[in-house]
PAKOL-576891 format. One line per field, with one value per residue (C-alpha): residue in one letter; residue number from 1; x, y, z. Coordinates in steps of 0.1 Angstrom, whole numbers. Example, Ala and Ser with C-alpha at 12.3 -4.5 7.8 and 13.67 -1.06 7.14 Angstrom:
! residues 2
rest: c(A / S)
nr: c(1 / 2)
east: c(123 / 137)
north: c(-45 / -11)
up: c(78 / 71)
This chain:
! residues 657
rest: c(K / G / D / A / H / S / R / Q / A / E / C / L / T / W / L / S / L / V / N / M / L / H / G / L / A / S / L / R / I / Y / P / S / R / G / F / Q / W / A / W / E / R / A / A / L / L / G / S / G / R / L / A / L / R / A / N / A / F / S / R / A / S / R / H / C / T / E / E / C / L / A / A / S / F / D / A / Q / A / V / A / N / V / A / W / A / Y / A / T / M / Y / W / R / P / S / R / A / L / V / L / A / L / T / R / S / F / L / H / T / C / G / N / A / K / A / Q / E / L / A / N / I / I / W / A / V / A / R / L / Q / E / S / S / K / R / P / R / R / R / G / V / G / I / V / A / N / A / W / L / D / A / F / E / R / E / A / P / R / M / S / E / Q / Q / L / S / I / T / L / W / S / F / A / T / L / Y / A / D / A / D / V / N / T / R / A / R / F / L / R / I / C / Y / S / A / F / G / E / R / K / A / W / N / G / S / Q / A / L / S / N / A / L / W / A / V / S / Q / L / E / I / N / R / G / A / L / E / F / V / T / F / L / Q / R / W / Y / A / H / F / E / Q / V / S / P / R / F / R / G / A / E / L / T / S / T / I / R / A / L / G / S / M / Q / V / T / V / P / N / S / V / M / R / K / W / C / A / A / M / K / A / R / L / P / E / M / D / L / A / E / V / L / S / S / V / S / A / F / A / A / S / R / T / L / S / E / C / L / N / L / S / D / S / S / S / K / H / L / I / L / E / A / L / E / Q / R / F / C / A / L / H / A / F / S / A / R / I / E / D / L / A / Q / F / V / W / V / C / S / Q / L / R / I / A / P / S / D / A / V / L / R / H / W / F / L / C / F / S / H / V / S / R / G / D / A / Q / R / L / R / S / K / P / L / V / L / A / L / H / A / L / A / H / L / S / P / A / Y / V / P / A / V / F / Q / S / E / W / C / A / A / L / M / Q / S / T / E / R / A / G / E / R / Y / L / L / S / V / E / R / L / L / C / V / T / W / S / L / H / K / L / D / M / I / A / E / P / R / L / E / S / R / I / S / E / I / A / A / K / H / V / S / K / G / R / A / T / R / K / E / L / V / V / V / L / D / W / L / T / H / V / L / R / S / R / L / R / E / H / Q / L / A / S / F / E / I / V / S / L / F / I / A / L / C / A / R / Y / D / E / L / P / A / M / A / A / L / Q / L / W / C / C / V / G / A / L / R / G / A / A / V / Y / D / S / M / V / A / Q / I / A / N / W / L / S / A / G / M / A / S / R / D / G / P / E / L / A / L / I / I / R / M / S / V / S / I / S / S / K / E / S / A / R / L / Y / A / A / W / C / A / R / V / E / E / V / L / P / I / M / G / A / D / E / L / R / A / V / L / E / S / I / D / A / L / E / L / T / P / R / K / E / F / I / S / V / A / R / A / R / F / S / Q / L / L / L / C / Y / S / D / D / I / V / L / K / L / S / R / V / F / Q / H / Y / R / M / R / R / L / R / A / Q / A / L / P / S / R / V / H / L / D / V / K / L / G / G / S / S / L / T / P / F / S)
nr: c(1 / 2 / 3 / 4 / 5 / 6 / 7 / 8 / 9 / 10 / 11 / 12 / 13 / 14 / 15 / 16 / 17 / 18 / 19 / 20 / 21 / 22 / 23 / 24 / 25 / 26 / 27 / 28 / 29 / 30 / 31 / 32 / 33 / 34 / 35 / 36 / 37 / 38 / 39 / 40 / 41 / 42 / 43 / 44 / 45 / 46 / 47 / 48 / 49 / 50 / 51 / 52 / 53 / 54 / 55 / 56 / 57 / 58 / 59 / 60 / 61 / 62 / 63 / 64 / 65 / 66 / 67 / 68 / 69 / 70 / 71 / 72 / 73 / 74 / 75 / 76 / 77 / 78 / 79 / 80 / 81 / 82 / 83 / 84 / 85 / 86 / 87 / 88 / 89 / 90 / 91 / 92 / 93 / 94 / 95 / 96 / 97 / 98 / 99 / 100 / 101 / 102 / 103 / 104 / 105 / 106 / 107 / 108 / 109 / 110 / 111 / 112 / 113 / 114 / 115 / 116 / 117 / 118 / 119 / 120 / 121 / 122 / 123 / 124 / 125 / 126 / 127 / 128 / 129 / 130 / 131 / 132 / 133 / 134 / 135 / 136 / 137 / 138 / 139 / 140 / 141 / 142 / 143 / 144 / 145 / 146 / 147 / 148 / 149 / 150 / 151 / 152 / 153 / 154 / 155 / 156 / 157 / 158 / 159 / 160 / 161 / 162 / 163 / 164 / 165 / 166 / 167 / 168 / 169 / 170 / 171 / 172 / 173 / 174 / 175 / 176 / 177 / 178 / 179 / 180 / 181 / 182 / 183 / 184 / 185 / 186 / 187 / 188 / 189 / 190 / 191 / 192 / 193 / 194 / 195 / 196 / 197 / 198 / 199 / 200 / 201 / 202 / 203 / 204 / 205 / 206 / 207 / 208 / 209 / 210 / 211 / 212 / 213 / 214 / 215 / 216 / 217 / 218 / 219 / 220 / 221 / 222 / 223 / 224 / 225 / 226 / 227 / 228 / 229 / 230 / 231 / 232 / 233 / 234 / 235 / 236 / 237 / 238 / 239 / 240 / 241 / 242 / 243 / 244 / 245 / 246 / 247 / 248 / 249 / 250 / 251 / 252 / 253 / 254 / 255 / 256 / 257 / 258 / 259 / 260 / 261 / 262 / 263 / 264 / 265 / 266 / 267 / 268 / 269 / 270 / 271 / 272 / 273 / 274 / 275 / 276 / 277 / 278 / 279 / 280 / 281 / 282 / 283 / 284 / 285 / 286 / 287 / 288 / 289 / 290 / 291 / 292 / 293 / 294 / 295 / 296 / 297 / 298 / 299 / 300 / 301 / 302 / 303 / 304 / 305 / 306 / 307 / 308 / 309 / 310 / 311 / 312 / 313 / 314 / 315 / 316 / 317 / 318 / 319 / 320 / 321 / 322 / 323 / 324 / 325 / 326 / 327 / 328 / 329 / 330 / 331 / 332 / 333 / 334 / 335 / 336 / 337 / 338 / 339 / 340 / 341 / 342 / 343 / 344 / 345 / 346 / 347 / 348 / 349 / 350 / 351 / 352 / 353 / 354 / 355 / 356 / 357 / 358 / 359 / 360 / 361 / 362 / 363 / 364 / 365 / 366 / 367 / 368 / 369 / 370 / 371 / 372 / 373 / 374 / 375 / 376 / 377 / 378 / 379 / 380 / 381 / 382 / 383 / 384 / 385 / 386 / 387 / 388 / 389 / 390 / 391 / 392 / 393 / 394 / 395 / 396 / 397 / 398 / 399 / 400 / 401 / 402 / 403 / 404 / 405 / 406 / 407 / 408 / 409 / 410 / 411 / 412 / 413 / 414 / 415 / 416 / 417 / 418 / 419 / 420 / 421 / 422 / 423 / 424 / 425 / 426 / 427 / 428 / 429 / 430 / 431 / 432 / 433 / 434 / 435 / 436 / 437 / 438 / 439 / 440 / 441 / 442 / 443 / 444 / 445 / 446 / 447 / 448 / 449 / 450 / 451 / 452 / 453 / 454 / 455 / 456 / 457 / 458 / 459 / 460 / 461 / 462 / 463 / 464 / 465 / 466 / 467 / 468 / 469 / 470 / 471 / 472 / 473 / 474 / 475 / 476 / 477 / 478 / 479 / 480 / 481 / 482 / 483 / 484 / 485 / 486 / 487 / 488 / 489 / 490 / 491 / 492 / 493 / 494 / 495 / 496 / 497 / 498 / 499 / 500 / 501 / 502 / 503 / 504 / 505 / 506 / 507 / 508 / 509 / 510 / 511 / 512 / 513 / 514 / 515 / 516 / 517 / 518 / 519 / 520 / 521 / 522 / 523 / 524 / 525 / 526 / 527 / 528 / 529 / 530 / 531 / 532 / 533 / 534 / 535 / 536 / 537 / 538 / 539 / 540 / 541 / 542 / 543 / 544 / 545 / 546 / 547 / 548 / 549 / 550 / 551 / 552 / 553 / 554 / 555 / 556 / 557 / 558 / 559 / 560 / 561 / 562 / 563 / 564 / 565 / 566 / 567 / 568 / 569 / 570 / 571 / 572 / 573 / 574 / 575 / 576 / 577 / 578 / 579 / 580 / 581 / 582 / 583 / 584 / 585 / 586 / 587 / 588 / 589 / 590 / 591 / 592 / 593 / 594 / 595 / 596 / 597 / 598 / 599 / 600 / 601 / 602 / 603 / 604 / 605 / 606 / 607 / 608 / 609 / 610 / 611 / 612 / 613 / 614 / 615 / 616 / 617 / 618 / 619 / 620 / 621 / 622 / 623 / 624 / 625 / 626 / 627 / 628 / 629 / 630 / 631 / 632 / 633 / 634 / 635 / 636 / 637 / 638 / 639 / 640 / 641 / 642 / 643 / 644 / 645 / 646 / 647 / 648 / 649 / 650 / 651 / 652 / 653 / 654 / 655 / 656 / 657)
east: c(561 / 537 / 532 / 542 / 575 / 581 / 575 / 599 / 625 / 622 / 632 / 665 / 692 / 716 / 746 / 731 / 723 / 759 / 774 / 752 / 762 / 799 / 798 / 783 / 810 / 837 / 824 / 823 / 785 / 769 / 731 / 708 / 697 / 664 / 683 / 703 / 670 / 655 / 687 / 688 / 651 / 657 / 689 / 673 / 643 / 661 / 683 / 656 / 659 / 638 / 601 / 591 / 558 / 556 / 546 / 578 / 597 / 577 / 596 / 582 / 601 / 631 / 653 / 644 / 644 / 670 / 646 / 641 / 678 / 695 / 733 / 742 / 760 / 795 / 826 / 832 / 797 / 802 / 835 / 820 / 791 / 813 / 837 / 809 / 793 / 827 / 835 / 802 / 802 / 769 / 759 / 744 / 712 / 712 / 695 / 722 / 750 / 735 / 731 / 767 / 781 / 764 / 775 / 811 / 811 / 798 / 821 / 853 / 870 / 869 / 877 / 906 / 933 / 916 / 883 / 898 / 916 / 884 / 863 / 886 / 893 / 856 / 850 / 879 / 868 / 833 / 846 / 869 / 841 / 817 / 844 / 836 / 861 / 884 / 873 / 889 / 872 / 877 / 846 / 838 / 840 / 875 / 888 / 874 / 890 / 923 / 922 / 915 / 942 / 968 / 960 / 961 / 988 / 1017 / 997 / 988 / 1002 / 1021 / 990 / 967 / 991 / 995 / 957 / 953 / 979 / 964 / 929 / 937 / 957 / 928 / 903 / 922 / 950 / 935 / 927 / 942 / 979 / 974 / 953 / 978 / 1008 / 991 / 984 / 1019 / 1035 / 1016 / 1026 / 1063 / 1064 / 1047 / 1070 / 1101 / 1092 / 1093 / 1127 / 1116 / 1089 / 1084 / 1054 / 1061 / 1026 / 1029 / 1061 / 1046 / 1014 / 1034 / 1056 / 1026 / 1006 / 1035 / 1040 / 1004 / 1002 / 1036 / 1041 / 1073 / 1097 / 1127 / 1115 / 1137 / 1109 / 1104 / 1141 / 1144 / 1114 / 1129 / 1162 / 1144 / 1122 / 1153 / 1168 / 1137 / 1133 / 1168 / 1160 / 1126 / 1129 / 1130 / 1095 / 1080 / 1055 / 1051 / 1023 / 1041 / 1073 / 1053 / 1036 / 1070 / 1087 / 1058 / 1059 / 1096 / 1093 / 1065 / 1084 / 1114 / 1139 / 1175 / 1173 / 1205 / 1221 / 1219 / 1181 / 1178 / 1200 / 1177 / 1147 / 1161 / 1171 / 1137 / 1120 / 1141 / 1132 / 1095 / 1094 / 1086 / 1056 / 1041 / 1022 / 1036 / 1012 / 1021 / 1058 / 1055 / 1035 / 1062 / 1092 / 1074 / 1069 / 1106 / 1114 / 1089 / 1108 / 1135 / 1152 / 1155 / 1167 / 1193 / 1204 / 1212 / 1227 / 1252 / 1262 / 1251 / 1239 / 1244 / 1212 / 1193 / 1207 / 1198 / 1161 / 1161 / 1176 / 1150 / 1123 / 1135 / 1134 / 1099 / 1088 / 1104 / 1084 / 1052 / 1035 / 1028 / 991 / 984 / 1001 / 982 / 989 / 990 / 1018 / 1038 / 1035 / 1045 / 1075 / 1091 / 1081 / 1100 / 1131 / 1130 / 1126 / 1155 / 1175 / 1186 / 1178 / 1167 / 1186 / 1180 / 1163 / 1139 / 1131 / 1124 / 1101 / 1084 / 1077 / 1064 / 1040 / 1029 / 1022 / 999 / 981 / 976 / 962 / 940 / 907 / 903 / 882 / 913 / 933 / 934 / 949 / 966 / 989 / 996 / 1008 / 1028 / 1045 / 1056 / 1067 / 1088 / 1103 / 1113 / 1131 / 1149 / 1160 / 1164 / 1189 / 1162 / 1125 / 1108 / 1089 / 1059 / 1057 / 1052 / 1022 / 1007 / 1010 / 994 / 965 / 960 / 959 / 934 / 911 / 913 / 907 / 878 / 862 / 868 / 855 / 889 / 886 / 921 / 939 / 921 / 945 / 977 / 999 / 988 / 990 / 1026 / 1036 / 1026 / 1043 / 1075 / 1077 / 1071 / 1098 / 1123 / 1118 / 1119 / 1085 / 1061 / 1025 / 999 / 981 / 949 / 966 / 989 / 959 / 941 / 971 / 976 / 940 / 939 / 972 / 961 / 930 / 951 / 977 / 952 / 931 / 961 / 960 / 996 / 1024 / 1058 / 1074 / 1045 / 1047 / 1083 / 1074 / 1047 / 1071 / 1097 / 1072 / 1059 / 1094 / 1100 / 1069 / 1075 / 1111 / 1100 / 1076 / 1104 / 1126 / 1097 / 1086 / 1051 / 1028 / 1015 / 979 / 954 / 956 / 994 / 991 / 966 / 990 / 1018 / 998 / 987 / 1023 / 1033 / 1005 / 1022 / 1057 / 1064 / 1062 / 1086 / 1124 / 1149 / 1155 / 1119 / 1123 / 1151 / 1130 / 1101 / 1124 / 1137 / 1103 / 1083 / 1094 / 1069 / 1040 / 1047 / 1015 / 994 / 976 / 995 / 1029 / 1042 / 1030 / 1045 / 1079 / 1079 / 1070 / 1096 / 1123 / 1116 / 1120 / 1153 / 1165 / 1157 / 1176 / 1205 / 1230 / 1228 / 1233 / 1264 / 1282 / 1260 / 1228 / 1240 / 1249 / 1215 / 1197 / 1214 / 1212 / 1175 / 1170 / 1178 / 1143 / 1127 / 1124 / 1152 / 1129 / 1121 / 1157 / 1171 / 1154 / 1176 / 1208 / 1220 / 1216 / 1230 / 1261 / 1269 / 1267 / 1287 / 1316 / 1319 / 1319 / 1338 / 1373 / 1360 / 1336 / 1341 / 1348 / 1313 / 1297 / 1320 / 1313 / 1275 / 1277 / 1298 / 1277 / 1244 / 1255 / 1265 / 1232 / 1213 / 1235 / 1241 / 1270 / 1289 / 1309 / 1347 / 1355 / 1334 / 1352 / 1386 / 1378 / 1362 / 1392 / 1415 / 1395 / 1392 / 1430 / 1433 / 1409 / 1423 / 1435 / 1400 / 1385 / 1389 / 1402 / 1368 / 1354 / 1385 / 1379 / 1343 / 1349 / 1376 / 1351 / 1328 / 1354 / 1358 / 1321 / 1323 / 1350 / 1331 / 1300 / 1320 / 1335 / 1301 / 1287 / 1313 / 1296 / 1324 / 1320 / 1314 / 1314 / 1344 / 1364 / 1355 / 1367 / 1400 / 1404 / 1398 / 1413 / 1442 / 1453 / 1450 / 1414 / 1425 / 1428 / 1462 / 1480)
north: c(93 / 102 / 114 / 150 / 139 / 117 / 147 / 168 / 141 / 141 / 178 / 170 / 162 / 133 / 157 / 177 / 146 / 133 / 166 / 168 / 133 / 140 / 173 / 156 / 129 / 155 / 174 / 141 / 145 / 111 / 111 / 84 / 53 / 69 / 96 / 70 / 53 / 86 / 96 / 64 / 67 / 103 / 95 / 67 / 88 / 120 / 106 / 113 / 80 / 59 / 53 / 40 / 41 / 61 / 31 / 12 / 30 / 19 / 4 / -30 / -29 / -7 / -28 / -20 / -47 / -49 / -38 / -4 / 6 / 26 / 25 / 58 / 77 / 89 / 75 / 105 / 103 / 66 / 73 / 101 / 80 / 50 / 72 / 89 / 55 / 41 / 73 / 71 / 33 / 29 / -4 / 3 / -13 / -39 / -15 / 11 / -15 / -27 / 8 / 18 / -14 / -10 / 27 / 18 / -9 / 16 / 44 / 27 / 34 / 72 / 68 / 88 / 79 / 95 / 79 / 44 / 49 / 61 / 32 / 4 / 21 / 24 / -13 / -23 / -1 / -15 / -51 / -45 / -30 / -59 / -85 / -107 / -132 / -121 / -125 / -155 / -149 / -120 / -110 / -87 / -55 / -63 / -72 / -39 / -20 / -37 / -27 / 9 / 8 / -5 / 26 / 52 / 38 / 58 / 90 / 82 / 103 / 88 / 90 / 75 / 46 / 40 / 39 / 15 / -9 / -11 / -15 / -43 / -62 / -59 / -72 / -97 / -112 / -146 / -142 / -164 / -161 / -146 / -117 / -109 / -112 / -88 / -62 / -64 / -61 / -29 / -16 / -25 / -6 / 25 / 22 / 20 / 51 / 73 / 87 / 97 / 89 / 116 / 100 / 76 / 61 / 55 / 35 / 16 / 7 / -4 / -28 / -42 / -48 / -65 / -88 / -98 / -104 / -116 / -153 / -156 / -138 / -149 / -131 / -103 / -77 / -84 / -81 / -49 / -35 / -43 / -26 / 5 / 4 / 2 / 32 / 53 / 41 / 52 / 87 / 92 / 70 / 100 / 109 / 75 / 74 / 46 / 28 / 29 / 16 / -13 / -21 / -19 / -43 / -68 / -68 / -74 / -102 / -119 / -119 / -136 / -116 / -107 / -70 / -49 / -38 / -1 / -4 / -20 / 7 / 33 / 16 / 13 / 50 / 61 / 38 / 53 / 89 / 80 / 63 / 94 / 102 / 66 / 51 / 19 / -4 / 9 / 7 / -29 / -37 / -23 / -39 / -72 / -72 / -67 / -94 / -119 / -119 / -145 / -133 / -97 / -108 / -131 / -103 / -81 / -109 / -117 / -81 / -52 / -61 / -25 / -15 / -42 / -30 / 5 / -5 / -24 / 5 / 29 / 4 / -1 / 37 / 39 / 10 / 24 / 56 / 34 / 39 / 7 / 16 / 22 / -10 / -36 / -73 / -73 / -47 / -66 / -99 / -83 / -65 / -97 / -116 / -90 / -93 / -130 / -129 / -105 / -128 / -99 / -100 / -66 / -51 / -59 / -25 / -30 / -65 / -52 / -26 / -53 / -75 / -44 / -36 / -73 / -72 / -42 / -57 / -91 / -74 / -50 / -56 / -94 / -86 / -72 / -104 / -127 / -162 / -157 / -128 / -145 / -176 / -156 / -136 / -167 / -184 / -154 / -152 / -188 / -181 / -152 / -173 / -144 / -149 / -141 / -146 / -132 / -158 / -134 / -135 / -173 / -170 / -140 / -156 / -188 / -169 / -147 / -177 / -195 / -164 / -160 / -197 / -199 / -169 / -183 / -218 / -234 / -228 / -215 / -244 / -271 / -271 / -291 / -263 / -238 / -265 / -273 / -237 / -236 / -269 / -261 / -226 / -238 / -265 / -240 / -214 / -240 / -228 / -249 / -242 / -239 / -272 / -262 / -251 / -282 / -305 / -287 / -289 / -326 / -334 / -317 / -332 / -367 / -364 / -353 / -380 / -408 / -399 / -399 / -361 / -354 / -361 / -376 / -341 / -330 / -362 / -354 / -319 / -332 / -359 / -332 / -312 / -342 / -352 / -317 / -318 / -352 / -345 / -314 / -337 / -360 / -332 / -320 / -355 / -350 / -375 / -370 / -361 / -383 / -361 / -365 / -402 / -404 / -384 / -408 / -438 / -422 / -416 / -451 / -464 / -446 / -457 / -470 / -435 / -420 / -418 / -441 / -417 / -418 / -450 / -433 / -402 / -422 / -442 / -410 / -397 / -429 / -427 / -398 / -422 / -442 / -449 / -450 / -482 / -486 / -479 / -515 / -523 / -491 / -497 / -533 / -521 / -494 / -518 / -542 / -513 / -503 / -539 / -544 / -513 / -516 / -525 / -490 / -470 / -450 / -440 / -410 / -429 / -459 / -437 / -420 / -453 / -466 / -433 / -429 / -465 / -453 / -437 / -469 / -500 / -526 / -553 / -534 / -522 / -557 / -566 / -543 / -552 / -581 / -563 / -531 / -548 / -565 / -531 / -512 / -536 / -528 / -490 / -487 / -483 / -451 / -438 / -403 / -392 / -380 / -411 / -434 / -416 / -418 / -455 / -464 / -443 / -456 / -492 / -485 / -469 / -498 / -522 / -543 / -568 / -564 / -592 / -595 / -585 / -554 / -543 / -549 / -528 / -501 / -499 / -496 / -468 / -451 / -451 / -434 / -407 / -399 / -365 / -355 / -358 / -337 / -352 / -357 / -376 / -398 / -407 / -414 / -436 / -455 / -463 / -475 / -500 / -511 / -519 / -538 / -560 / -566 / -576 / -600 / -617 / -618 / -636 / -664 / -673 / -665 / -681 / -650 / -612 / -613 / -634 / -610 / -580 / -597 / -609 / -574 / -553 / -529 / -506 / -533 / -522 / -490 / -492 / -473 / -501)
up: c(605 / 577 / 542 / 551 / 564 / 534 / 511 / 532 / 529 / 491 / 491 / 507 / 482 / 486 / 488 / 516 / 537 / 532 / 541 / 572 / 584 / 576 / 596 / 626 / 626 / 622 / 652 / 672 / 677 / 681 / 676 / 687 / 669 / 660 / 642 / 622 / 611 / 601 / 582 / 563 / 553 / 542 / 523 / 504 / 495 / 489 / 463 / 438 / 422 / 446 / 440 / 474 / 491 / 523 / 544 / 533 / 560 / 590 / 619 / 610 / 577 / 584 / 561 / 525 / 498 / 472 / 444 / 462 / 459 / 433 / 430 / 414 / 441 / 435 / 452 / 473 / 488 / 495 / 512 / 533 / 545 / 553 / 572 / 592 / 601 / 613 / 633 / 651 / 654 / 636 / 621 / 587 / 576 / 549 / 525 / 529 / 526 / 493 / 480 / 489 / 475 / 442 / 441 / 447 / 420 / 395 / 404 / 417 / 384 / 393 / 430 / 443 / 469 / 499 / 491 / 488 / 521 / 539 / 525 / 536 / 570 / 577 / 569 / 590 / 619 / 618 / 615 / 646 / 667 / 659 / 670 / 642 / 628 / 600 / 564 / 546 / 513 / 489 / 470 / 440 / 460 / 475 / 440 / 426 / 455 / 448 / 411 / 422 / 448 / 424 / 402 / 430 / 453 / 437 / 444 / 480 / 508 / 537 / 560 / 534 / 527 / 564 / 570 / 540 / 553 / 588 / 574 / 549 / 575 / 599 / 574 / 553 / 574 / 569 / 532 / 505 / 496 / 462 / 474 / 502 / 478 / 453 / 480 / 494 / 460 / 455 / 489 / 485 / 453 / 468 / 499 / 478 / 457 / 488 / 498 / 533 / 559 / 585 / 604 / 632 / 631 / 594 / 598 / 628 / 609 / 578 / 598 / 617 / 585 / 568 / 598 / 596 / 559 / 547 / 544 / 522 / 545 / 525 / 493 / 479 / 481 / 518 / 526 / 506 / 524 / 558 / 549 / 538 / 569 / 592 / 575 / 579 / 616 / 625 / 612 / 629 / 660 / 685 / 673 / 681 / 710 / 735 / 718 / 685 / 700 / 715 / 682 / 664 / 687 / 687 / 649 / 647 / 673 / 654 / 622 / 639 / 618 / 628 / 637 / 632 / 665 / 655 / 652 / 686 / 702 / 686 / 699 / 734 / 734 / 722 / 748 / 776 / 765 / 765 / 799 / 819 / 797 / 800 / 828 / 844 / 826 / 792 / 800 / 811 / 780 / 758 / 776 / 779 / 742 / 738 / 764 / 749 / 715 / 717 / 685 / 698 / 732 / 718 / 694 / 724 / 745 / 718 / 708 / 729 / 764 / 776 / 758 / 777 / 810 / 800 / 796 / 828 / 848 / 834 / 842 / 878 / 883 / 870 / 891 / 923 / 918 / 922 / 955 / 974 / 980 / 943 / 931 / 911 / 911 / 873 / 872 / 899 / 880 / 847 / 862 / 875 / 843 / 822 / 844 / 841 / 803 / 801 / 823 / 845 / 882 / 897 / 925 / 962 / 967 / 939 / 951 / 986 / 971 / 951 / 982 / 1000 / 972 / 971 / 1008 / 1004 / 975 / 992 / 1023 / 1004 / 986 / 979 / 948 / 931 / 934 / 903 / 901 / 868 / 878 / 912 / 895 / 869 / 897 / 915 / 883 / 873 / 908 / 905 / 873 / 888 / 918 / 943 / 971 / 997 / 997 / 1029 / 1049 / 1051 / 1013 / 1013 / 1037 / 1019 / 985 / 996 / 1013 / 982 / 959 / 981 / 981 / 944 / 936 / 961 / 944 / 909 / 918 / 912 / 875 / 872 / 888 / 868 / 838 / 840 / 827 / 854 / 881 / 870 / 871 / 908 / 917 / 899 / 913 / 949 / 945 / 929 / 956 / 984 / 996 / 1016 / 1008 / 1035 / 1044 / 1027 / 994 / 996 / 999 / 970 / 947 / 956 / 950 / 916 / 905 / 915 / 893 / 863 / 868 / 874 / 844 / 821 / 812 / 823 / 799 / 809 / 813 / 835 / 856 / 863 / 875 / 898 / 911 / 919 / 938 / 957 / 966 / 979 / 1001 / 1015 / 1024 / 1043 / 1061 / 1070 / 1083 / 1105 / 1115 / 1101 / 1084 / 1049 / 1043 / 1025 / 994 / 992 / 997 / 969 / 946 / 955 / 946 / 913 / 904 / 913 / 890 / 861 / 870 / 835 / 820 / 845 / 840 / 856 / 885 / 895 / 917 / 936 / 941 / 954 / 977 / 992 / 1002 / 1009 / 1046 / 1050 / 1043 / 1075 / 1092 / 1060 / 1051 / 1019 / 1034 / 1034 / 999 / 985 / 1001 / 987 / 953 / 951 / 965 / 937 / 912 / 927 / 928 / 891 / 880 / 905 / 878 / 863 / 895 / 901 / 933 / 943 / 936 / 956 / 985 / 984 / 984 / 1015 / 1032 / 1027 / 1039 / 1074 / 1075 / 1064 / 1086 / 1083 / 1071 / 1039 / 1035 / 1038 / 1005 / 987 / 1005 / 984 / 951 / 965 / 979 / 946 / 928 / 955 / 954 / 916 / 921 / 954 / 938 / 920 / 946 / 958 / 994 / 1002 / 987 / 1006 / 1038 / 1033 / 1025 / 1056 / 1079 / 1066 / 1069 / 1104 / 1113 / 1098 / 1118 / 1087 / 1084 / 1051 / 1035 / 1042 / 1006 / 1009 / 1041 / 1024 / 993 / 1014 / 1038 / 1008 / 992 / 1026 / 1029 / 995 / 1005 / 1040 / 1029 / 1018 / 1053 / 1084 / 1117 / 1132 / 1101 / 1101 / 1137 / 1131 / 1101 / 1119 / 1146 / 1119 / 1107 / 1143 / 1145 / 1112 / 1127 / 1159 / 1141 / 1119 / 1149 / 1167 / 1137 / 1143 / 1176 / 1201 / 1235 / 1256 / 1256 / 1280 / 1256 / 1228 / 1247 / 1255 / 1219 / 1205 / 1233 / 1229 / 1201 / 1175 / 1168 / 1151 / 1113 / 1114 / 1133)
């Protein structure tokens, strides 16, 4: 703040300033930004090699120009300053960065292993804290550092090599292939020269860094490194902490390598031992990393499923210790997601505790509810397919999702993928959404379908859900809402992109649209689609077509009858018992009059399948054949009803005579 302070700063040597800053960082004392600015001014002046005017350090010009800098500091001082700045999360000024950069370029030939590790760790720490994108280019400083690292790597300790691996992977994971290959070649050589690794963090960092940097995973050096890493891990796995186990399993999963069963058993044993020391969120994060890796899960599925059950058993014990009032929706969603990924359903007691925790969470603070974990929880439950889902869970889940989406302004449900998760899960669990939620889902789905955003696979999922909703409306004799009718019309508009079964699905649920203005046109259009593809229908589909025609007026059903009869006569000799019964009962309910040839073939097939039916079904279908015969005779314009009764009277009406 004046000439006197400037002269005082000149009396301070560069070494004393560096030691002072290093001591503050070592003691975890974090001064203010004003102290940082004063220290940088004093450091640049106190080097004794700067000829700067006193007014050059005013706050208006706190960044010195490049001409004012002198790069003659030693490598140890550069490393100490960089380490202190990274420890205290200070952002260095441009003047100091230029001074340290020039100093390192002049003295990197004499830099030692600890100094190299501290420098790259500091740069990586500051890069990570600033949340800037990774560096793609490698400049002069990085090449100089690599030259020094290649010289000092054989003399690095285990901790120094671990820090270097993590830092380089954090900084240069997106760098060019040659730079990464050169760094990994040096690391593989240094790793192979060590007979034992005693630090769990060093092993975890080494594997994570290789997973981020390695591209050629079929190279001999990479395979040799993995084999040595597996051997070291089996020796020191009991020392691994929870975070290190999580990092290890994530790295193995990202590399998509075949892990030996002995290594996986060691990981599972170490994970079970660490479970009591970890909180539930950390446990779920680690186990979910294991479950998310398809390669590791398949490895255990094929060889040693007991280890997987061991992990799930320990996880269930840890989850059951969770109090319902302290549960979070994120933990509940992740728990069922882990179980679904491991393809092991939790026990009934654990599921009851899960539903109890969910009930407390849904009735608690509405601000804690989030749409993403709610949808994830329902999607995972649908994959687990539990034998029993409480009815109260359905209403609570729908209410919770409505609250979260209303607070978030429907941003979450706008994407097709998330919408399909909800529709598929509701259909899988046979859940009926509340009217408000059902209308909102239908409205958003209709927008996506009509605007062409949904693919063919996504259209099928939406169609399945719509069929499920409309069938429930048919069972309860309810009419469809305007939003559901709009979604139905949007799906019919994209009929050409749907599979062959789509027309049958639409025919099965179109009866729920009765009363809508477009009902008659929709029925006629779907009937035309069914008639055009009738030649490819098999027995169950034909039975379903005629059975669902009962819920539709006879006028629309009659349009299908001619094409349907021609196809049924072809498949009647091979039709199953249930299909034949459905066909006969549906024709009788619709009061249709089949041809004489159809009755003959149906009677012959019915005689072959008599042993498949119970007595009451045999009696019922026998009466159906009686009705067919009466209708056929009535069509011949008999003189009177009395003559008809006399003509058909007696036991000759039964098909067994």
